[in-house]
C-alpha positions as CSV (number, residue, x, y, z in Angstrom):
1,X,25.5,-31.5,-30.2
2,X,25.6,-34.3,-32.6
3,X,29.2,-35.6,-33.1
4,X,28.3,-38.4,-35.4
5,X,28.9,-36.5,-38.6
6,X,31.6,-34.0,-39.5
7,X,32.4,-32.0,-42.6
8,X,29.1,-33.3,-44.0
9,X,30.4,-36.8,-44.1
10,X,29.4,-39.9,-42.1
11,X,31.7,-40.8,-39.2
12,X,35.0,-42.3,-40.3
13,X,34.9,-40.7,-43.8
14,X,36.1,-37.2,-42.8
15,X,39.1,-35.2,-43.9
16,X,42.5,-35.1,-42.2
17,X,41.6,-31.6,-40.9
18,X,38.7,-33.0,-38.9
19,X,38.9,-32.4,-35.2
20,X,36.6,-35.2,-34.3
21,X,37.9,-38.5,-33.0
22,X,35.9,-41.6,-33.8
23,X,35.3,-44.5,-31.5
24,X,33.2,-47.1,-33.1
25,X,30.2,-45.4,-34.5
26,X,30.4,-42.5,-32.1
27,X,32.6,-39.5,-32.2
28,X,33.8,-36.9,-29.7
29,X,35.4,-33.5,-30.1
30,X,38.8,-32.7,-28.7
31,X,41.2,-29.9,-29.3
32,X,42.8,-29.9,-25.8
33,X,41.0,-26.6,-24.9
34,X,37.7,-28.4,-25.1
35,X,36.6,-32.0,-24.8
36,X,33.0,-32.9,-25.6
37,X,31.2,-36.2,-25.6
38,X,27.8,-37.8,-25.0
39,X,26.7,-40.6,-22.7
40,X,23.5,-41.9,-24.4
41,X,22.1,-43.7,-21.3
42,X,19.9,-42.9,-18.4
43,X,22.1,-42.9,-15.3
44,X,21.0,-43.7,-11.8
45,X,19.7,-40.8,-9.8
46,X,20.2,-40.0,-6.1
47,X,16.9,-41.6,-5.0
48,X,17.8,-45.0,-6.7
49,X,21.3,-44.8,-5.2
50,X,20.0,-44.0,-1.7
51,X,17.4,-46.8,-1.9
52,X,20.1,-49.3,-2.9
53,X,22.3,-48.2,0.0
54,X,19.4,-48.8,2.4
55,X,18.5,-52.1,0.8
56,X,22.0,-53.7,1.0
57,X,25.2,-53.0,2.7
58,X,27.1,-53.6,-0.5
59,X,24.4,-52.5,-3.0
60,X,25.6,-48.9,-3.1
61,X,29.1,-49.8,-3.9
62,X,27.9,-52.2,-6.6
63,X,25.7,-49.6,-8.1
64,X,28.4,-46.9,-8.1
65,X,30.8,-49.3,-9.9
66,X,28.1,-50.3,-12.4
67,X,27.3,-46.6,-13.3
68,X,31.0,-45.5,-13.3
69,X,31.8,-48.4,-15.6
70,X,28.9,-47.5,-17.9
71,X,30.3,-43.9,-18.1
72,X,33.8,-45.2,-18.8
73,X,32.4,-46.9,-22.0
74,X,31.5,-43.5,-23.5
75,X,34.4,-41.4,-22.0
76,X,37.2,-40.7,-24.5
77,X,40.7,-41.5,-23.4
78,X,42.2,-38.0,-24.0
79,X,43.6,-35.5,-21.5
80,X,41.8,-32.2,-21.1
81,X,43.7,-29.0,-20.0
82,X,43.1,-27.9,-16.5
83,X,41.8,-25.9,-14.6
84,X,38.5,-26.3,-16.4
85,X,34.8,-25.7,-16.4
86,X,32.4,-28.6,-16.9
87,X,29.0,-28.1,-18.5
88,X,26.5,-31.0,-18.2
89,X,23.4,-30.9,-20.5
90,X,20.9,-33.5,-19.3
91,X,18.2,-34.7,-21.7
92,X,15.2,-36.7,-20.6
93,X,11.5,-36.8,-19.7
94,X,12.2,-34.7,-16.6
95,X,9.9,-36.8,-14.3
96,X,12.8,-36.8,-11.8
97,X,13.9,-33.8,-9.8
98,X,16.9,-31.9,-11.3
99,X,19.0,-32.6,-8.2
100,X,18.3,-36.3,-8.5
101,X,19.3,-36.3,-12.1
102,X,22.4,-34.2,-11.6
103,X,23.7,-36.6,-8.9
104,X,24.9,-38.8,-11.8
105,X,27.8,-36.3,-12.4
106,X,29.6,-38.2,-9.6
107,X,29.8,-41.2,-11.8
108,X,30.7,-39.1,-14.9
109,X,33.6,-37.3,-13.1
110,X,34.9,-40.5,-11.6
111,X,34.9,-42.1,-15.1
112,X,36.8,-39.0,-16.4
113,X,39.5,-39.6,-13.8
114,X,39.7,-43.3,-14.5
115,X,40.0,-42.7,-18.3
116,X,42.6,-39.9,-17.8
117,X,40.6,-37.0,-19.0
118,X,41.1,-35.3,-15.7
119,X,43.9,-35.9,-13.2
120,X,41.5,-35.6,-10.3
121,X,38.0,-34.3,-9.7
122,X,39.0,-31.8,-7.0
123,X,38.8,-28.0,-6.8
124,X,42.4,-27.8,-8.0
125,X,41.3,-29.0,-11.5
126,X,37.6,-28.1,-11.7
127,X,36.7,-24.5,-11.0
128,X,33.1,-24.4,-12.3
129,X,30.3,-27.0,-12.9
130,X,27.1,-26.0,-14.7
131,X,24.0,-28.1,-15.2
132,X,21.4,-27.6,-18.0
133,X,18.2,-29.6,-18.3
134,X,16.3,-30.1,-21.6
135,X,13.0,-32.0,-21.9
136,X,13.4,-34.8,-24.5
137,X,12.2,-38.2,-25.4
138,X,15.7,-39.7,-25.2
139,X,17.8,-40.0,-22.1
140,X,21.4,-38.8,-22.5
141,X,23.9,-36.4,-21.1
142,X,26.3,-34.2,-23.0
143,X,29.5,-33.3,-21.3
144,X,31.8,-30.4,-22.3
145,X,35.1,-29.8,-20.5
146,X,36.4,-26.4,-21.3
147,X,39.8,-24.9,-20.3
148,X,39.3,-21.7,-18.3
């Protein structure tokens, strides 16, 4: 999923029919029934988060805010239709366990609520979550929010 080009043109030079929205040099896809975007960063896993909570009384809260704020930088400010299904595709070297990697969805969903993509991250609005893992040299996560 590469949203940096559309209609064969570089970002920002596309036609009026284009369904991609451009934010800086990145673009995301949105047609209300589906919102898709990428966070091109390695997010903290469960082991790092647990270690910080054990190290300092306030460390866990600081780390959660730091990771949620990082996710907010890449989360589009559009409203997705609900109830929905969310598909996470995790890319990385896969040295960490899948459950440790997927823990970062907490930060991503919290950022989606803060940015207004989702009204809340409860069962009322999210009916299904799917995780896919792909071995890659770059660390990133692709998020697709699809209307059920």
